[in-house]
ROMAR-514497 format. One record per residue (C-alpha): residue number from 0; residue in three letters; chain; z, x, y. Coordinates in nm, 3 decimals. Layout:
<atoms>
+-----+-----+-------+---------+---------+---------+
|   n | res | chain |      c3 |      c1 |      c2 |
+-----+-----+-------+---------+---------+---------+
| NUM | ALA |     A |       Z |       X |       Y |
...
+-----+-----+-------+---------+---------+---------+
</atoms>
This chain:
<atoms>
+-----+-----+-------+---------+---------+---------+
|   n | res | chain |      c3 |      c1 |      c2 |
+-----+-----+-------+---------+---------+---------+
|   0 | MET |     A |   0.000 |   0.000 |   0.000 |
|   1 | LYS |     A |   0.076 |   0.287 |   0.231 |
|   2 | SER |     A |  -0.268 |   0.440 |   0.175 |
|   3 | LYS |     A |  -0.436 |   0.109 |   0.267 |
|   4 | THR |     A |  -0.227 |   0.086 |   0.587 |
|   5 | LEU |     A |  -0.330 |   0.437 |   0.691 |
|   6 | LEU |     A |  -0.694 |   0.359 |   0.617 |
|   7 | ASN |     A |  -0.677 |   0.040 |   0.826 |
|   8 | THR |     A |  -0.518 |   0.233 |   1.113 |
|   9 | PHE |     A |  -0.788 |   0.503 |   1.099 |
|  10 | ILE |     A |  -1.078 |   0.254 |   1.094 |
|  11 | ALA |     A |  -0.945 |   0.040 |   1.378 |
|  12 | ALA |     A |  -0.857 |   0.340 |   1.594 |
|  13 | THR |     A |  -1.201 |   0.491 |   1.550 |
|  14 | PHE |     A |  -1.374 |   0.163 |   1.641 |
|  15 | LEU |     A |  -1.158 |   0.118 |   1.951 |
|  16 | ALA |     A |  -1.226 |   0.471 |   2.070 |
|  17 | ALA |     A |  -1.599 |   0.409 |   2.046 |
|  18 | LEU |     A |  -1.573 |   0.124 |   2.298 |
|  19 | GLY |     A |  -1.457 |   0.344 |   2.585 |
|  20 | GLY |     A |  -1.146 |   0.295 |   2.798 |
|  21 | VAL |     A |  -0.912 |   0.308 |   2.496 |
|  22 | THR |     A |  -0.712 |   0.616 |   2.402 |
|  23 | GLU |     A |  -0.833 |   0.754 |   2.067 |
|  24 | GLY |     A |  -0.609 |   0.700 |   1.769 |
|  25 | TYR |     A |  -0.399 |   0.404 |   1.893 |
|  26 | ALA |     A |  -0.405 |   0.025 |   1.908 |
|  27 | GLN |     A |  -0.206 |  -0.194 |   2.149 |
|  28 | ASN |     A |   0.034 |  -0.492 |   2.117 |
|  29 | SER |     A |   0.184 |  -0.634 |   1.798 |
|  30 | SER |     A |   0.132 |  -0.507 |   1.447 |
|  31 | ALA |     A |   0.011 |  -0.850 |   1.340 |
|  32 | LEU |     A |  -0.287 |  -0.859 |   1.576 |
|  33 | ALA |     A |  -0.365 |  -0.559 |   1.797 |
|  34 | THR |     A |  -0.593 |  -0.637 |   2.092 |
|  35 | SER |     A |  -0.719 |  -0.419 |   2.378 |
|  36 | GLY |     A |  -0.914 |  -0.513 |   2.687 |
|  37 | MET |     A |  -1.164 |  -0.288 |   2.854 |
|  38 | GLY |     A |  -0.971 |   0.001 |   3.007 |
|  39 | GLY |     A |  -0.638 |  -0.135 |   2.879 |
|  40 | GLY |     A |  -0.335 |   0.088 |   2.831 |
|  41 | ALA |     A |  -0.229 |   0.243 |   2.504 |
|  42 | SER |     A |   0.106 |   0.291 |   2.340 |
|  43 | SER |     A |   0.198 |   0.632 |   2.206 |
|  44 | THR |     A |   0.366 |   0.478 |   1.902 |
|  45 | ALA |     A |   0.178 |   0.158 |   1.816 |
|  46 | ARG |     A |  -0.004 |   0.159 |   1.480 |
|  47 | LEU |     A |  -0.238 |  -0.097 |   1.329 |
|  48 | THR |     A |  -0.089 |  -0.240 |   1.008 |
|  49 | ALA |     A |  -0.242 |  -0.589 |   0.999 |
|  50 | GLN |     A |  -0.519 |  -0.712 |   0.773 |
|  51 | MET |     A |  -0.754 |  -0.766 |   1.068 |
|  52 | ALA |     A |  -0.816 |  -0.609 |   1.408 |
|  53 | GLN |     A |  -1.078 |  -0.742 |   1.650 |
|  54 | VAL |     A |  -1.228 |  -0.614 |   1.972 |
|  55 | LYS |     A |  -1.368 |  -0.907 |   2.171 |
|  56 | ASP |     A |  -1.445 |  -0.766 |   2.515 |
|  57 | ARG |     A |  -1.801 |  -0.657 |   2.431 |
|  58 | ALA |     A |  -2.115 |  -0.849 |   2.341 |
|  59 | ASP |     A |  -2.096 |  -0.697 |   1.992 |
|  60 | ALA |     A |  -1.768 |  -0.661 |   1.806 |
|  61 | VAL |     A |  -1.632 |  -0.429 |   1.541 |
|  62 | GLU |     A |  -1.396 |  -0.574 |   1.284 |
|  63 | ALA |     A |  -1.166 |  -0.416 |   1.027 |
|  64 | CYS |     A |  -1.080 |  -0.649 |   0.738 |
|  65 | GLY |     A |  -0.836 |  -0.502 |   0.488 |
|  66 | ASN |     A |  -0.981 |  -0.176 |   0.362 |
|  67 | LYS |     A |  -1.340 |  -0.266 |   0.465 |
|  68 | ALA |     A |  -1.519 |  -0.224 |   0.795 |
|  69 | LYS |     A |  -1.762 |  -0.487 |   0.925 |
|  70 | VAL |     A |  -1.993 |  -0.515 |   1.227 |
|  71 | TYR |     A |  -2.095 |  -0.851 |   1.375 |
|  72 | GLY |     A |  -2.239 |  -0.984 |   1.700 |
|  73 | PRO |     A |  -2.192 |  -1.293 |   1.913 |
|  74 | SER |     A |  -2.478 |  -1.468 |   1.734 |
|  75 | PHE |     A |  -2.245 |  -1.522 |   1.439 |
|  76 | GLY |     A |  -2.036 |  -1.750 |   1.665 |
|  77 | GLY |     A |  -1.659 |  -1.807 |   1.678 |
|  78 | ALA |     A |  -1.367 |  -1.582 |   1.601 |
|  79 | LYS |     A |  -1.357 |  -1.407 |   1.263 |
|  80 | ASP |     A |  -1.048 |  -1.362 |   1.052 |
|  81 | GLY |     A |  -0.992 |  -1.172 |   0.729 |
|  82 | ASP |     A |  -1.154 |  -1.447 |   0.522 |
|  83 | ASP |     A |  -1.470 |  -1.449 |   0.733 |
|  84 | CYS |     A |  -1.573 |  -1.085 |   0.688 |
|  85 | ILE |     A |  -1.946 |  -1.026 |   0.709 |
|  86 | THR |     A |  -2.067 |  -0.847 |   0.395 |
|  87 | GLY |     A |  -2.268 |  -0.543 |   0.504 |
|  88 | ILE |     A |  -2.185 |  -0.183 |   0.414 |
|  89 | HIS |     A |  -1.931 |  -0.101 |   0.144 |
|  90 | LEU |     A |  -1.789 |   0.243 |   0.060 |
|  91 | THR |     A |  -1.596 |   0.257 |  -0.267 |
|  92 | THR |     A |  -1.315 |   0.495 |  -0.356 |
|  93 | THR |     A |  -1.555 |   0.679 |  -0.589 |
|  94 | GLY |     A |  -1.792 |   0.759 |  -0.302 |
|  95 | ASP |     A |  -2.058 |   0.498 |  -0.381 |
|  96 | VAL |     A |  -2.222 |   0.329 |  -0.081 |
|  97 | GLY |     A |  -2.353 |  -0.025 |  -0.102 |
|  98 | ILE |     A |  -2.580 |  -0.184 |   0.157 |
|  99 | GLY |     A |  -2.621 |  -0.556 |   0.106 |
| 100 | THR |     A |  -2.397 |  -0.546 |  -0.200 |
| 101 | ALA |     A |  -2.020 |  -0.535 |  -0.241 |
| 102 | GLY |     A |  -2.042 |  -0.361 |  -0.579 |
| 103 | PRO |     A |  -2.265 |  -0.052 |  -0.556 |
| 104 | SER |     A |  -2.353 |   0.097 |  -0.896 |
| 105 | ALA |     A |  -2.489 |   0.429 |  -0.764 |
| 106 | LYS |     A |  -2.421 |   0.675 |  -0.484 |
| 107 | LEU |     A |  -2.655 |   0.464 |  -0.270 |
| 108 | ASP |     A |  -2.725 |   0.106 |  -0.379 |
| 109 | VAL |     A |  -2.944 |  -0.098 |  -0.142 |
| 110 | VAL |     A |  -3.022 |  -0.466 |  -0.196 |
| 111 | GLY |     A |  -3.318 |  -0.556 |   0.024 |
| 112 | ALA |     A |  -3.617 |  -0.382 |   0.179 |
| 113 | ILE |     A |  -3.593 |  -0.024 |   0.308 |
| 114 | GLU |     A |  -3.786 |   0.107 |   0.605 |
| 115 | ALA |     A |  -3.775 |   0.479 |   0.672 |
| 116 | SER |     A |  -3.958 |   0.738 |   0.879 |
| 117 | GLY |     A |  -3.992 |   1.108 |   0.826 |
| 118 | THR |     A |  -3.976 |   1.285 |   0.491 |
| 119 | SER |     A |  -3.732 |   1.202 |   0.211 |
| 120 | TYR |     A |  -3.618 |   1.442 |  -0.061 |
| 121 | ILE |     A |  -3.511 |   1.337 |  -0.410 |
| 122 | GLY |     A |  -3.444 |   1.641 |  -0.625 |
| 123 | GLY |     A |  -3.764 |   1.846 |  -0.617 |
| 124 | LEU |     A |  -3.977 |   1.551 |  -0.507 |
| 125 | ARG |     A |  -4.071 |   1.515 |  -0.143 |
| 126 | MET |     A |  -4.171 |   1.164 |  -0.032 |
| 127 | GLY |     A |  -4.290 |   1.043 |   0.305 |
| 128 | VAL |     A |  -4.519 |   1.200 |   0.563 |
| 129 | VAL |     A |  -4.665 |   1.516 |   0.412 |
| 130 | GLY |     A |  -4.855 |   1.757 |   0.635 |
| 131 | HIS |     A |  -5.178 |   1.695 |   0.825 |
| 132 | GLY |     A |  -5.018 |   1.621 |   1.158 |
| 133 | GLY |     A |  -4.764 |   1.379 |   1.014 |
| 134 | THR |     A |  -5.020 |   1.104 |   0.957 |
| 135 | TRP |     A |  -5.068 |   1.117 |   0.580 |
| 136 | PRO |     A |  -4.794 |   0.956 |   0.366 |
| 137 | GLY |     A |  -4.768 |   1.082 |   0.010 |
| 138 | LEU |     A |  -4.575 |   1.261 |  -0.264 |
| 139 | ALA |     A |  -4.534 |   1.634 |  -0.309 |
| 140 | ASN |     A |  -4.343 |   1.881 |  -0.524 |
| 141 | ASP |     A |  -4.097 |   2.044 |  -0.288 |
| 142 | ALA |     A |  -4.076 |   2.351 |  -0.515 |
| 143 | LEU |     A |  -4.434 |   2.438 |  -0.418 |
| 144 | GLY |     A |  -4.350 |   2.472 |  -0.050 |
| 145 | ASP |     A |  -4.435 |   2.284 |   0.267 |
| 146 | SER |     A |  -4.808 |   2.355 |   0.275 |
| 147 | ALA |     A |  -5.021 |   2.049 |   0.341 |
| 148 | GLY |     A |  -5.239 |   2.153 |   0.046 |
| 149 | GLU |     A |  -4.955 |   2.117 |  -0.203 |
| 150 | TYR |     A |  -4.932 |   1.737 |  -0.204 |
| 151 | ALA |     A |  -4.971 |   1.546 |  -0.531 |
| 152 | ILE |     A |  -5.092 |   1.205 |  -0.410 |
| 153 | ILE |     A |  -5.167 |   1.112 |  -0.053 |
| 154 | GLN |     A |  -5.338 |   0.850 |   0.160 |
| 155 | ASN |     A |  -5.494 |   0.965 |   0.485 |
| 156 | SER |     A |  -5.527 |   0.780 |   0.812 |
| 157 | SER |     A |  -5.868 |   0.643 |   0.704 |
| 158 | GLY |     A |  -5.715 |   0.474 |   0.400 |
| 159 | GLN |     A |  -5.864 |   0.721 |   0.152 |
| 160 | THR |     A |  -5.633 |   0.794 |  -0.144 |
| 161 | LEU |     A |  -5.645 |   1.154 |  -0.266 |
| 162 | LEU |     A |  -5.510 |   1.324 |  -0.579 |
| 163 | ASN |     A |  -5.438 |   1.695 |  -0.565 |
| 164 | SER |     A |  -5.319 |   1.979 |  -0.787 |
| 165 | ALA |     A |  -5.215 |   2.330 |  -0.695 |
| 166 | ALA |     A |  -5.487 |   2.597 |  -0.690 |
| 167 | GLY |     A |  -5.593 |   2.701 |  -1.040 |
| 168 | GLN |     A |  -5.452 |   2.385 |  -1.202 |
| 169 | TYR |     A |  -5.610 |   2.060 |  -1.319 |
| 170 | LEU |     A |  -5.570 |   1.685 |  -1.280 |
| 171 | GLY |     A |  -5.474 |   1.517 |  -1.605 |
| 172 | PHE |     A |  -5.493 |   1.150 |  -1.700 |
| 173 | ARG |     A |  -5.262 |   1.050 |  -1.984 |
| 174 | ILE |     A |  -5.150 |   0.744 |  -2.181 |
| 175 | GLY |     A |  -4.843 |   0.780 |  -2.401 |
| 176 | ASN |     A |  -4.838 |   1.144 |  -2.289 |
| 177 | ASN |     A |  -5.172 |   1.198 |  -2.466 |
| 178 | GLN |     A |  -5.435 |   1.375 |  -2.256 |
| 179 | LEU |     A |  -5.738 |   1.146 |  -2.234 |
| 180 | MET |     A |  -5.925 |   1.288 |  -1.937 |
| 181 | MET |     A |  -5.896 |   1.597 |  -1.719 |
| 182 | LEU |     A |  -6.064 |   1.742 |  -1.411 |
| 183 | ASP |     A |  -6.035 |   2.120 |  -1.382 |
| 184 | ASP |     A |  -6.046 |   2.340 |  -1.073 |
| 185 | SER |     A |  -6.418 |   2.413 |  -1.131 |
| 186 | GLY |     A |  -6.509 |   2.048 |  -1.094 |
| 187 | ASN |     A |  -6.567 |   1.996 |  -1.467 |
| 188 | LEU |     A |  -6.467 |   1.655 |  -1.599 |
| 189 | GLY |     A |  -6.365 |   1.627 |  -1.962 |
| 190 | ILE |     A |  -6.323 |   1.302 |  -2.154 |
| 191 | GLY |     A |  -6.146 |   1.348 |  -2.486 |
| 192 | GLY |     A |  -6.114 |   1.724 |  -2.452 |
| 193 | THR |     A |  -6.116 |   2.032 |  -2.230 |
| 194 | PRO |     A |  -6.442 |   2.041 |  -2.030 |
| 195 | SER |     A |  -6.693 |   2.324 |  -2.031 |
| 196 | TYR |     A |  -6.953 |   2.137 |  -1.825 |
| 197 | LYS |     A |  -6.961 |   1.909 |  -1.520 |
| 198 | LEU |     A |  -6.938 |   1.612 |  -1.759 |
| 199 | HIS |     A |  -6.811 |   1.692 |  -2.107 |
| 200 | VAL |     A |  -6.760 |   1.399 |  -2.344 |
| 201 | ASN |     A |  -6.595 |   1.476 |  -2.676 |
| 202 | GLY |     A |  -6.693 |   1.167 |  -2.873 |
| 203 | THR |     A |  -6.947 |   0.887 |  -2.866 |
| 204 | GLY |     A |  -7.083 |   0.788 |  -2.526 |
| 205 | ARG |     A |  -7.301 |   0.502 |  -2.412 |
| 206 | VAL |     A |  -7.523 |   0.444 |  -2.108 |
| 207 | ASN |     A |  -7.618 |   0.079 |  -2.055 |
| 208 | SER |     A |  -7.857 |   0.154 |  -1.772 |
| 209 | SER |     A |  -8.056 |   0.472 |  -1.704 |
| 210 | LEU |     A |  -7.951 |   0.834 |  -1.754 |
| 211 | SER |     A |  -8.129 |   1.103 |  -1.558 |
| 212 | VAL |     A |  -8.114 |   1.466 |  -1.669 |
| 213 | GLY |     A |  -8.235 |   1.746 |  -1.442 |
| 214 | SER |     A |  -8.481 |   2.022 |  -1.525 |
| 215 | THR |     A |  -8.258 |   2.151 |  -1.804 |
| 216 | GLY |     A |  -8.004 |   1.967 |  -2.015 |
| 217 | THR |     A |  -7.837 |   1.984 |  -2.353 |
| 218 | PHE |     A |  -7.748 |   1.691 |  -2.576 |
| 219 | GLY |     A |  -7.527 |   1.701 |  -2.883 |
| 220 | SER |     A |  -7.632 |   1.622 |  -3.237 |
| 221 | ASN |     A |  -7.678 |   1.246 |  -3.194 |
| 222 | VAL |     A |  -7.829 |   1.049 |  -2.907 |
| 223 | THR |     A |  -7.892 |   0.677 |  -2.961 |
| 224 | SER |     A |  -8.103 |   0.464 |  -2.729 |
| 225 | SER |     A |  -8.190 |   0.095 |  -2.761 |
| 226 | GLY |     A |  -8.460 |   0.136 |  -2.498 |
| 227 | ASN |     A |  -8.711 |   0.398 |  -2.390 |
| 228 | MET |     A |  -8.635 |   0.766 |  -2.348 |
| 229 | THR |     A |  -8.880 |   0.938 |  -2.117 |
| 230 | ALA |     A |  -8.917 |   1.310 |  -2.058 |
| 231 | ASN |     A |  -9.185 |   1.566 |  -1.986 |
| 232 | ALA |     A |  -9.105 |   1.724 |  -2.322 |
| 233 | PHE |     A |  -8.850 |   1.716 |  -2.603 |
| 234 | PHE |     A |  -8.755 |   2.044 |  -2.767 |
| 235 | TYR |     A |  -8.578 |   2.077 |  -3.100 |
| 236 | SER |     A |  -8.354 |   2.367 |  -3.191 |
| 237 | SER |     A |  -8.554 |   2.567 |  -3.447 |
| 238 | ASP |     A |  -8.453 |   2.932 |  -3.424 |
| 239 | ARG |     A |  -8.445 |   3.112 |  -3.761 |
| 240 | THR |     A |  -8.102 |   3.254 |  -3.682 |
| 241 | LEU |     A |  -7.965 |   2.900 |  -3.683 |
| 242 | LYS |     A |  -8.089 |   2.818 |  -4.034 |
| 243 | LYS |     A |  -8.019 |   2.908 |  -4.396 |
| 244 | ASN |     A |  -8.148 |   2.803 |  -4.741 |
| 245 | ILE |     A |  -8.504 |   2.807 |  -4.606 |
| 246 | GLU |     A |  -8.763 |   2.672 |  -4.856 |
| 247 | PRO |     A |  -9.125 |   2.554 |  -4.817 |
| 248 | VAL |     A |  -9.198 |   2.181 |  -4.810 |
| 249 | THR |     A |  -9.391 |   2.062 |  -5.113 |
| 250 | GLY |     A |  -9.518 |   1.725 |  -5.222 |
| 251 | GLY |     A |  -9.642 |   1.644 |  -4.875 |
| 252 | ILE |     A |  -9.939 |   1.439 |  -4.995 |
| 253 | ASP |     A |  -9.722 |   1.235 |  -5.229 |
| 254 | LEU |     A |  -9.464 |   1.167 |  -4.954 |
| 255 | VAL |     A |  -9.718 |   1.075 |  -4.689 |
| 256 | SER |     A |  -9.906 |   0.846 |  -4.926 |
| 257 | LYS |     A |  -9.589 |   0.640 |  -4.968 |
| 258 | LEU |     A |  -9.534 |   0.590 |  -4.594 |
| 259 | GLU |     A |  -9.664 |   0.263 |  -4.454 |
| 260 | PRO |     A |  -9.741 |   0.277 |  -4.081 |
| 261 | VAL |     A |  -9.724 |  -0.062 |  -3.902 |
| 262 | TYR |     A |  -9.785 |  -0.226 |  -3.568 |
| 263 | PHE |     A |  -9.496 |  -0.435 |  -3.435 |
| 264 | ASP |     A |  -9.333 |  -0.589 |  -3.126 |
| 265 | TRP |     A |  -8.978 |  -0.511 |  -3.016 |
| 266 | LYS |     A |  -8.759 |  -0.824 |  -3.012 |
| 267 | ALA |     A |  -8.564 |  -0.705 |  -2.706 |
| 268 | ASN |     A |  -8.864 |  -0.704 |  -2.468 |
| 269 | ASP |     A |  -9.171 |  -0.811 |  -2.673 |
| 270 | GLU |     A |  -9.321 |  -0.467 |  -2.614 |
| 271 | ALA |     A |  -9.592 |  -0.372 |  -2.864 |
| 272 | SER |     A |  -9.545 |  -0.049 |  -3.054 |
| 273 | ILE |     A |  -9.646 |   0.144 |  -3.366 |
| 274 | GLY |     A |  -9.440 |   0.329 |  -3.622 |
| 275 | PHE |     A |  -9.251 |   0.283 |  -3.946 |
| 276 | ILE |     A |  -8.983 |   0.055 |  -4.087 |
| 277 | ALA |     A |  -8.666 |   0.261 |  -4.122 |
| 278 | GLN |     A |  -8.561 |   0.096 |  -4.449 |
| 279 | GLU |     A |  -8.897 |   0.190 |  -4.605 |
| 280 | VAL |     A |  -8.885 |   0.546 |  -4.473 |
| 281 | ARG |     A |  -8.534 |   0.591 |  -4.615 |
| 282 | GLU |     A |  -8.672 |   0.527 |  -4.965 |
| 283 | VAL |     A |  -8.927 |   0.808 |  -4.922 |
| 284 | ALA |     A |  -8.768 |   1.056 |  -4.679 |
| 285 | PRO |     A |  -8.393 |   0.983 |  -4.645 |
| 286 | ALA |     A |  -8.339 |   1.294 |  -4.431 |
| 287 | ALA |     A |  -8.548 |   1.130 |  -4.157 |
| 288 | VAL |     A |  -8.330 |   0.816 |  -4.133 |
| 289 | GLN |     A |  -7.987 |   0.781 |  -3.978 |
| 290 | GLU |     A |  -7.750 |   0.490 |  -3.918 |
| 291 | THR |     A |  -7.661 |   0.425 |  -3.553 |
| 292 | PRO |     A |  -7.310 |   0.339 |  -3.425 |
| 293 | ASN |     A |  -7.408 |  -0.030 |  -3.407 |
| 294 | GLY |     A |  -7.508 |  -0.037 |  -3.774 |
| 295 | THR |     A |  -7.889 |  -0.036 |  -3.740 |
| 296 | LEU |     A |  -8.117 |   0.233 |  -3.882 |
| 297 | ALA |     A |  -8.316 |   0.483 |  -3.676 |
| 298 | VAL |     A |  -8.604 |   0.711 |  -3.776 |
| 299 | ASP |     A |  -8.622 |   1.073 |  -3.667 |
| 300 | TYR |     A |  -8.999 |   1.096 |  -3.636 |
| 301 | GLY |     A |  -8.972 |   1.469 |  -3.581 |
| 302 | LYS |     A |  -8.858 |   1.513 |  -3.940 |
| 303 | LEU |     A |  -9.180 |   1.353 |  -4.061 |
| 304 | VAL |     A |  -9.394 |   1.619 |  -3.896 |
| 305 | ALA |     A |  -9.320 |   1.884 |  -4.159 |
| 306 | PRO |     A |  -9.422 |   1.663 |  -4.456 |
| 307 | LEU |     A |  -9.738 |   1.561 |  -4.269 |
| 308 | VAL |     A |  -9.828 |   1.926 |  -4.208 |
| 309 | ALA |     A |  -9.750 |   2.003 |  -4.572 |
| 310 | ALA |     A |  -9.979 |   1.718 |  -4.678 |
| 311 | VAL |     A | -10.261 |   1.850 |  -4.459 |
| 312 | ASN |     A | -10.217 |   2.201 |  -4.602 |
| 313 | GLU |     A | -10.219 |   2.067 |  -4.957 |
| 314 | GLN |     A | -10.531 |   1.863 |  -4.887 |
| 315 | GLN |     A | -10.698 |   2.164 |  -4.730 |
| 316 | LYS |     A | -10.632 |   2.369 |  -5.039 |
| 317 | GLN |     A | -10.785 |   2.092 |  -5.248 |
| 318 | ILE |     A | -11.085 |   2.078 |  -5.017 |
| 319 | ASP |     A | -11.129 |   2.455 |  -5.033 |
| 320 | ALA |     A | -11.109 |   2.443 |  -5.413 |
| 321 | LEU |     A | -11.369 |   2.166 |  -5.427 |
| 322 | LYS |     A | -11.599 |   2.358 |  -5.193 |
| 323 | ALA |     A | -11.577 |   2.662 |  -5.417 |
| 324 | GLU |     A | -11.650 |   2.450 |  -5.723 |
| 325 | VAL |     A | -11.951 |   2.287 |  -5.555 |
| 326 | LYS |     A | -12.083 |   2.624 |  -5.448 |
| 327 | ASN |     A | -12.048 |   2.755 |  -5.801 |
| 328 | LEU |     A | -12.232 |   2.454 |  -5.946 |
| 329 | ARG |     A | -12.517 |   2.491 |  -5.695 |
| 330 | SER |     A | -12.557 |   2.856 |  -5.779 |
| 331 | LYS |     A | -12.591 |   2.767 |  -6.148 |
| 332 | LEU |     A | -12.848 |   2.494 |  -6.074 |
| 333 | ASP |     A | -13.058 |   2.734 |  -5.868 |
| 334 | LYS |     A | -13.107 |   2.972 |  -6.165 |
+-----+-----+-------+---------+---------+---------+
</atoms>
């Protein structure tokens, strides 16, 4: 009880001193209700021991209710007693501060909106206005210093939102702490892996519209298109150093004779075309047919070139043999 009395005395004395015209550290009149007018005298022995002290000679008043301090203005109306305390700021004996709540659960517990200016620091995280003339709000790692280039996320005065990493580092995009996409400091964007090119996709990709490749470009092992692919030329990797188990193609005539070329129209756009039916080609040359991600079959026409060339070579050998036989027969008839 004594500690509460001393606390009440300290709070009331401090509030009275702030008003001006009252000697610091003392309250006047009875211990039940101590009141001081502007410029009023002060007793050298009076102490505040009541549950409430009010100062009424200003437009705004400061009130001490028990072991809590309250601030209220004339707009509240009427005199306030200990049961009418305005709930505002609360400081607990454990050092927790509550604003808008009488039971703070943390060192600072605010119920309601917060408006702040300047820069705030929470641990190693700096929040608020970060660099660039104090006009760009954002987040930054305080351990990296105060340089404007060390922000993590920022929005400039034009409303543009920027992400940033320290020099030599990358921007990572994760879900469940799994790296799904990253942008390195060379401007390479990787999806599903670490990038080695400006756009590096580790997995199956799809372009629903058009894809334009410059003068040089490299595709992976499989590229599927449901429409037209146009280029000045297509080149296939064919270097001897990339191959093993090299054997000549035989049976070209037999293979080609089983292929059935057809004319047809594409269902997607009614465009007329010429080629083969993939299911039929798979029966003859399975290496030239592959299943696409959507379950349909596709023909690698390039893999039919070698059997066609082999067929031509075989036919040429037959033709040469027949020519030799005809020549031999003619020579016998001439004798």
